[in-house]
Residue frames as a rotation matrix with the C-alpha (Angstrom) as fourth column:
UNK 1
-0.708 0.675 0.211 -11.11
-0.439 -0.186 -0.879 -9.94
-0.554 -0.714 0.428 31.61
UNK 2
0.113 0.790 -0.603 -13.25
-0.991 0.045 -0.127 -10.85
-0.073 0.612 0.788 28.61
UNK 3
-0.297 -0.299 -0.907 -11.58
-0.475 0.870 -0.131 -14.27
0.828 0.392 -0.400 28.25
UNK 4
-0.996 -0.087 -0.007 -12.15
-0.033 0.449 -0.893 -15.04
0.081 -0.889 -0.450 31.93
UNK 5
-0.439 0.897 0.043 -15.81
-0.613 -0.264 -0.745 -14.02
-0.657 -0.354 0.666 31.75
UNK 6
-0.078 0.377 -0.923 -16.38
-0.900 0.371 0.227 -16.20
0.429 0.849 0.310 28.69
UNK 7
-0.769 -0.285 -0.572 -15.65
-0.059 0.923 -0.380 -19.17
0.636 -0.259 -0.727 30.99
UNK 8
-0.879 0.475 -0.048 -18.59
0.074 0.036 -0.997 -18.12
-0.472 -0.879 -0.067 33.20
UNK 9
-0.193 0.856 0.480 -21.15
0.863 0.380 -0.332 -18.02
-0.467 0.350 -0.812 30.39
UNK 10
0.330 0.261 -0.907 -20.76
-0.076 -0.951 -0.301 -14.47
-0.941 0.168 -0.294 29.09
UNK 11
-0.007 -0.327 0.945 -20.40
0.953 0.284 0.106 -13.77
-0.303 0.901 0.310 25.39
UNK 12
-0.827 -0.327 -0.457 -19.56
0.180 -0.924 0.337 -10.65
-0.532 0.196 0.824 23.39
UNK 13
0.223 0.966 0.131 -22.77
0.659 -0.050 -0.750 -8.97
-0.718 0.254 -0.648 22.29
UNK 14
0.689 -0.081 0.720 -21.28
0.586 -0.523 -0.620 -5.91
0.427 0.849 -0.312 20.60
UNK 15
-0.288 -0.806 -0.517 -18.71
0.925 -0.374 0.068 -3.16
-0.248 -0.458 0.853 20.99
UNK 16
0.796 0.490 0.355 -19.45
0.544 -0.837 -0.063 0.53
0.266 0.243 -0.933 21.37
UNK 17
0.705 -0.617 0.349 -16.37
-0.593 -0.783 -0.188 2.70
0.389 -0.074 -0.918 21.09
UNK 18
-0.354 -0.927 -0.128 -13.75
-0.609 0.332 -0.720 1.39
0.710 -0.177 -0.682 23.49
UNK 19
-0.416 0.278 0.866 -16.19
-0.795 0.352 -0.494 -0.72
-0.442 -0.894 0.075 25.55
UNK 20
-0.791 0.159 -0.591 -17.08
-0.213 0.834 0.509 -4.34
0.574 0.528 -0.626 24.94
UNK 21
-0.098 0.849 0.520 -20.65
-0.995 -0.086 -0.048 -5.24
0.004 -0.522 0.853 25.92
UNK 22
-0.922 -0.210 -0.325 -20.99
-0.193 0.978 -0.085 -8.77
0.335 -0.016 -0.942 27.31
UNK 23
0.072 0.977 0.200 -24.26
-0.932 -0.005 0.363 -10.63
0.356 -0.213 0.910 27.88
UNK 24
-0.943 -0.241 0.231 -25.20
-0.316 0.868 -0.384 -13.72
-0.108 -0.435 -0.894 29.83
UNK 25
-0.365 0.844 -0.393 -28.16
-0.445 0.213 0.870 -15.88
0.818 0.492 0.298 28.81
UNK 26
-0.345 0.197 -0.918 -28.30
0.681 0.725 -0.100 -17.55
0.646 -0.659 -0.384 32.22
UNK 27
0.738 0.642 0.206 -30.32
0.290 -0.577 0.764 -15.93
0.609 -0.504 -0.612 35.01
UNK 28
0.117 0.767 -0.631 -30.07
0.553 -0.578 -0.600 -13.16
-0.825 -0.279 -0.492 36.19
UNK 29
0.463 0.129 0.877 -29.26
0.885 -0.125 -0.449 -12.16
0.052 0.984 -0.172 32.54
UNK 30
0.415 -0.386 -0.824 -26.66
0.291 -0.802 0.522 -9.55
-0.862 -0.456 -0.220 33.37
UNK 31
0.737 -0.288 0.611 -25.10
0.558 -0.249 -0.791 -7.22
0.381 0.924 -0.023 30.84
UNK 32
0.433 -0.690 -0.580 -21.60
0.544 -0.313 0.778 -5.87
-0.718 -0.653 0.240 31.46
UNK 33
0.948 -0.266 0.174 -19.61
-0.027 -0.612 -0.790 -3.08
0.317 0.744 -0.588 29.87
UNK 34
0.559 -0.825 -0.085 -15.89
0.590 0.323 0.740 -3.90
-0.583 -0.463 0.667 29.91
UNK 35
0.655 -0.391 -0.647 -13.35
-0.561 -0.825 -0.068 -1.28
-0.507 0.407 -0.760 28.80
UNK 36
0.909 -0.358 0.215 -11.20
0.411 0.678 -0.609 -2.53
0.073 0.642 0.763 25.92
UNK 37
0.604 -0.764 0.228 -7.83
-0.767 -0.634 -0.096 -1.60
0.218 -0.117 -0.969 27.45
UNK 38
0.000 -0.698 -0.716 -4.66
-0.159 0.707 -0.689 -3.62
0.987 0.114 -0.111 27.97
UNK 39
-0.810 -0.249 -0.531 -4.82
0.477 0.247 -0.844 -2.89
0.341 -0.936 -0.082 31.70
UNK 40
0.280 0.931 0.234 -7.87
0.360 -0.328 0.874 -2.16
0.890 -0.160 -0.427 33.85
UNK 41
-0.348 -0.293 0.890 -7.79
-0.652 -0.607 -0.455 0.04
0.674 -0.738 0.020 36.92
UNK 42
-0.934 -0.092 -0.346 -8.05
0.135 0.804 -0.579 -2.04
0.331 -0.587 -0.738 40.09
UNK 43
-0.663 0.748 -0.031 -11.29
-0.316 -0.317 -0.894 -0.34
-0.679 -0.583 0.447 41.11
UNK 44
-0.041 0.614 -0.788 -12.84
-0.999 -0.028 0.031 -1.09
-0.003 0.789 0.615 37.72
UNK 45
-0.541 -0.256 -0.801 -11.69
-0.370 0.928 -0.047 -4.69
0.755 0.271 -0.597 37.92
UNK 46
-0.983 0.174 -0.065 -13.13
0.130 0.391 -0.911 -5.14
-0.133 -0.904 -0.407 41.41
UNK 47
-0.387 0.890 -0.241 -16.44
-0.665 -0.450 -0.596 -3.55
-0.639 -0.070 0.766 40.38
UNK 48
-0.078 0.330 -0.941 -16.77
-0.905 0.372 0.205 -5.88
0.418 0.868 0.270 37.37
UNK 49
-0.802 -0.254 -0.541 -15.96
-0.039 0.926 -0.376 -8.94
0.597 -0.281 -0.752 39.50
UNK 50
-0.859 0.512 0.013 -18.61
-0.052 -0.061 -0.997 -7.85
-0.510 -0.857 0.079 42.01
UNK 51
-0.192 0.819 -0.541 -21.22
-0.922 -0.340 -0.187 -7.29
-0.337 0.463 0.820 39.25
UNK 52
-0.309 0.010 -0.951 -20.63
-0.599 0.775 0.202 -10.81
0.739 0.632 -0.233 37.96
UNK 53
0.703 0.601 0.380 -21.16
-0.650 0.327 0.686 -12.18
0.288 -0.730 0.620 41.46
UNK 54
0.519 -0.625 -0.583 -17.73
0.417 0.781 -0.465 -13.73
0.746 -0.002 0.666 41.93
UNK 55
0.859 -0.437 -0.266 -15.22
0.117 -0.340 0.933 -13.40
-0.498 -0.833 -0.241 44.72
UNK 56
0.475 -0.767 -0.430 -11.69
-0.872 -0.476 -0.114 -12.30
-0.117 0.430 -0.895 43.90
UNK 57
-0.391 -0.629 0.671 -10.43
-0.544 0.747 0.383 -15.83
-0.742 -0.215 -0.634 44.60
UNK 58
0.288 0.582 0.761 -13.01
0.361 0.670 -0.649 -17.35
-0.887 0.461 -0.017 42.21
UNK 59
0.939 0.039 -0.341 -11.99
-0.263 -0.555 -0.789 -14.86
-0.220 0.831 -0.511 39.53
UNK 60
0.049 -0.998 -0.048 -8.30
-0.922 -0.063 0.382 -15.70
-0.384 0.026 -0.923 39.97
UNK 61
-0.244 -0.095 0.965 -9.13
-0.032 0.995 0.089 -19.36
-0.969 -0.009 -0.246 39.27
UNK 62
0.736 0.611 0.292 -10.64
0.300 0.093 -0.949 -18.36
-0.607 0.786 -0.115 35.91
UNK 63
0.645 -0.534 -0.547 -7.40
-0.702 -0.696 -0.149 -16.73
-0.301 0.481 -0.824 34.73
């Protein structure tokens, strides 16, 4: 997830516990909290994709 979001302009800001905090300098300057797990629950994955503003198909292209 983190690698795919790096392709959209996000970068790792810091890590708090088991969550990686990503930031985007481009408007609308979103900040995301991504769990640092090998596998993400499908609901969590869908919520993060929605917060970024991508469709599932657009996200698949980033992988």
